[in-house]
Backbone as CSV, one residue per row, in Angstrom:
resi,resn,N_x,N_y,N_z,CA_x,CA_y,CA_z,C_x,C_y,C_z
1,MET,11.261,16.084,-2.388,11.212,15.979,-0.942,12.633,16.022,-0.403
2,SER,12.841,16.824,0.587,14.144,16.960,1.229,14.476,15.697,2.024
3,ALA,15.754,15.407,2.140,16.178,14.240,2.918,15.805,14.374,4.385
4,ASN,15.612,15.599,4.860,15.261,15.827,6.264,13.759,15.889,6.508
5,THR,12.956,15.824,5.449,11.507,15.873,5.591,10.982,14.469,5.857
6,PRO,10.278,14.263,6.961,9.760,12.921,7.244,8.641,12.548,6.273
7,THR,8.551,11.275,5.958,7.465,10.768,5.136,6.323,10.377,6.050
8,ILE,5.153,10.882,5.751,3.973,10.565,6.556,3.073,9.647,5.745
9,VAL,2.714,8.520,6.331,1.796,7.571,5.715,0.645,7.365,6.680
10,GLU,-0.577,7.522,6.174,-1.774,7.284,6.988,-2.527,6.103,6.397
11,VAL,-2.972,5.197,7.239,-3.782,4.064,6.798,-5.089,4.132,7.560
12,GLU,-6.198,4.081,6.820,-7.503,4.175,7.479,-8.428,3.061,7.018
13,GLU,-9.279,2.654,7.907,-10.310,1.658,7.617,-11.365,2.321,6.746
14,THR,-11.771,1.650,5.656,-12.762,2.247,4.762,-14.191,1.949,5.187
15,LEU,-14.380,0.921,6.001,-15.708,0.464,6.425,-16.574,0.026,5.248
16,THR,-15.944,-0.267,4.095,-16.701,-0.732,2.934,-16.435,-2.194,2.616
17,GLY,-15.470,-2.792,3.238,-15.157,-4.195,3.004,-14.556,-4.783,4.261
18,ARG,-14.508,-6.088,4.302,-14.009,-6.762,5.504,-12.559,-6.399,5.815
19,TYR,-11.719,-6.309,4.783,-10.298,-6.019,4.986,-9.823,-4.752,4.271
20,MET,-10.705,-4.066,3.564,-10.301,-2.939,2.732,-9.843,-1.741,3.564
21,GLN,-8.740,-1.155,3.127,-8.180,0.030,3.777,-7.698,0.983,2.691
22,THR,-7.516,2.233,3.061,-6.909,3.210,2.170,-5.639,3.721,2.829
23,ALA,-4.540,3.663,2.104,-3.266,4.194,2.590,-2.980,5.469,1.809
24,ARG,-2.605,6.527,2.520,-2.317,7.811,1.884,-0.916,8.280,2.255
25,THR,-0.244,8.821,1.267,1.033,9.488,1.491,1.135,10.600,0.462
26,GLY,1.401,11.800,0.918,1.410,12.939,0.004,0.064,13.059,-0.676
27,HIS,0.056,13.173,-2.003,-1.212,13.269,-2.739,-1.639,11.923,-3.335
28,HIS,-1.006,10.839,-2.918,-1.330,9.506,-3.421,-2.250,8.770,-2.450
29,ALA,-3.201,8.023,-2.998,-4.080,7.167,-2.195,-4.044,5.767,-2.800
30,LEU,-3.795,4.769,-1.970,-3.694,3.386,-2.412,-4.743,2.544,-1.702
31,THR,-5.417,1.690,-2.446,-6.375,0.767,-1.853,-5.647,-0.509,-1.468
32,VAL,-5.868,-0.960,-0.253,-5.278,-2.194,0.254,-6.427,-3.146,0.556
33,ASP,-6.350,-4.368,0.094,-7.416,-5.337,0.338,-6.815,-6.739,0.284
34,GLU,-7.629,-7.716,0.542,-7.229,-9.120,0.473,-8.011,-9.791,-0.654
35,PRO,-7.499,-10.904,-1.193,-8.211,-11.631,-2.238,-9.550,-12.178,-1.737
36,GLN,-10.454,-12.430,-2.667,-11.759,-12.992,-2.313,-11.614,-14.349,-1.646
37,ALA,-10.582,-15.097,-1.996,-10.378,-16.436,-1.435,-10.202,-16.420,0.079
38,VAL,-9.781,-15.285,0.642,-9.601,-15.198,2.097,-10.575,-14.203,2.732
39,GLY,-11.636,-13.849,2.000,-12.683,-13.013,2.572,-12.642,-11.547,2.208
40,GLY,-11.681,-11.140,1.383,-11.624,-9.741,0.956,-12.449,-9.513,-0.294
41,ASP,-12.404,-8.303,-0.806,-13.116,-7.957,-2.038,-12.183,-7.882,-3.244
42,ASP,-10.889,-8.090,-3.040,-9.880,-8.030,-4.098,-9.901,-6.680,-4.815
43,ALA,-10.116,-5.603,-4.044,-10.181,-4.251,-4.606,-8.800,-3.641,-4.814
44,GLY,-7.770,-4.306,-4.333,-6.403,-3.808,-4.488,-5.437,-4.846,-3.961
45,PRO,-4.150,-4.611,-4.143,-3.158,-5.537,-3.611,-3.260,-5.657,-2.093
46,GLY,-2.829,-6.783,-1.568,-2.809,-6.989,-0.128,-1.557,-6.383,0.491
47,PRO,-1.503,-6.332,1.812,-0.354,-5.741,2.494,0.981,-6.388,2.113
48,TYR,1.022,-7.704,2.003,2.275,-8.371,1.650,2.675,-8.068,0.211
49,GLU,1.680,-7.912,-0.673,1.993,-7.545,-2.053,2.610,-6.149,-2.104
50,TYR,2.055,-5.214,-1.321,2.648,-3.872,-1.269,4.061,-3.922,-0.693
51,LEU,4.284,-4.782,0.275,5.626,-4.934,0.839,6.605,-5.393,-0.240
52,LEU,6.203,-6.391,-1.023,7.068,-6.887,-2.091,7.257,-5.848,-3.188
53,ILE,6.204,-5.095,-3.506,6.322,-4.008,-4.482,7.357,-2.994,-4.003
54,GLY,7.281,-2.638,-2.724,8.230,-1.676,-2.160,9.659,-2.183,-2.205
55,LEU,9.847,-3.451,-1.871,11.198,-4.027,-1.926,11.733,-4.047,-3.353
56,GLY,10.882,-4.452,-4.281,11.305,-4.483,-5.685,11.623,-3.100,-6.219
57,ALA,10.779,-2.130,-5.894,11.000,-0.762,-6.368,12.237,-0.141,-5.734
58,THR,12.593,-0.573,-4.534,13.795,-0.070,-3.876,15.049,-0.681,-4.489
59,MET,14.983,-1.947,-4.846,16.157,-2.653,-5.364,16.428,-2.358,-6.838
60,LEU,15.391,-2.171,-7.634,15.567,-2.021,-9.080,16.534,-0.903,-9.465
61,PRO,16.439,0.297,-8.895,17.405,1.343,-9.283,18.856,0.974,-8.957
62,LEU,19.051,0.112,-7.984,20.413,-0.279,-7.614,21.052,-1.212,-8.633
63,VAL,20.233,-1.938,-9.392,20.778,-2.893,-10.358,20.750,-2.365,-11.793
64,ARG,20.264,-1.172,-11.987,20.231,-0.599,-13.342,21.608,-0.309,-13.831
């Protein structure tokens, strides 16, 4: 991907769970959900978990 090419991320409601969503970017699709303890189906990481994953994945190459 070129530095001048914008990254497009789409998030859509799946209508299959109380909090379940699908996030798409490029050819990747990620399931976003909440744990059963808070009413989700635990079908995937929650939004805050994805945020932490993104931060960790951004920082790791800098410390290698």
